[in-house]
C-alpha positions in Angstrom: 123.6 103.9 48.5 126.3 101.6 49.9 128.9 103.1 52.1 132.3 101.7 53.3 132.7 103.2 56.8 135.8 102.9 58.9 136.2 104.3 62.4 138.9 104.7 65.0 138.4 105.3 68.7 138.9 108.8 70.0 138.9 108.0 73.7 140.9 104.9 74.4 140.8 105.3 78.2 139.3 102.6 80.3 136.3 104.8 81.4 135.7 105.8 77.8 135.9 102.2 76.6 133.5 101.1 79.3 131.0 103.8 78.5 131.0 103.1 74.8 130.6 99.3 75.4 127.7 100.0 77.7 125.9 102.1 75.2 126.7 99.6 72.4 125.0 96.8 74.3 121.8 98.9 74.3 122.0 100.2 70.7 119.6 99.3 67.9 121.4 100.1 64.6 119.5 102.2 62.2 117.9 103.8 60.2 120.7 102.6 57.8 121.2 98.8 57.4 124.5 97.2 58.2 125.5 94.7 55.5 128.8 93.8 57.2 130.1 94.9 60.6 133.7 94.2 61.7 136.2 95.2 64.4 140.0 95.5 63.7 141.9 92.7 65.5 144.3 95.3 67.0 141.4 97.0 68.9 141.8 100.4 67.3 138.5 100.6 65.4 136.6 98.8 62.7 134.9 98.8 59.4 131.4 98.3 58.0 129.4 98.2 54.8 126.2 100.2 55.4 123.3 100.6 53.1 121.6 104.0 53.4 119.1 105.9 51.3 121.4 109.0 51.5 124.0 110.8 53.5 121.5 112.1 56.1 120.4 108.5 56.9 124.0 107.5 57.3 124.6 110.5 59.6 121.6 109.6 61.8 123.0 106.0 62.1 126.5 107.2 63.1 125.5 110.2 65.2 125.2 108.4 68.6 128.9 107.4 68.3 130.5 110.7 67.4 131.8 111.4 71.0 133.7 108.1 70.9 134.6 107.4 67.3 136.1 109.2 64.3 134.5 108.1 61.1 135.5 108.0 57.4 132.7 107.1 55.0 133.0 106.5 51.3 130.4 105.6 48.7 131.1 102.3 47.0 129.8 100.9 43.7 129.7 97.4 42.2 132.9 97.0 40.3 131.0 96.4 37.0 129.3 99.8 37.4 132.6 101.5 38.4 134.4 100.0 35.4 131.6 101.3 33.0 131.9 104.8 34.5 135.7 104.8 34.1 135.4 103.5 30.5 132.9 106.3 29.7 135.2 108.9 31.3 138.2 107.6 29.3 136.2 107.7 26.1 135.2 111.3 26.8 138.9 112.3 27.4 140.0 110.5 24.2 137.3 112.5 22.2 138.4 115.8 23.6 
């Protein structure tokens, strides 16, 4: 499954920032695989595309950061697949 994950910093104090940066320098991401990993230019958080087998794998990947970050994760699909799903749903509504 591909997830679009955004986060914002919970603790923006200097000690909080220093602690999270120190931990980040030692972190080995996983078990989920990052396909894209970005920080917002305004320093408030970031976004990532993360491939995970399931929600539990994603949770294991994000768990080290929950004291520092507030996450929002959404499953994303290729647009062709999403368009097909939406077309099937519209056909069902039209038939009923």
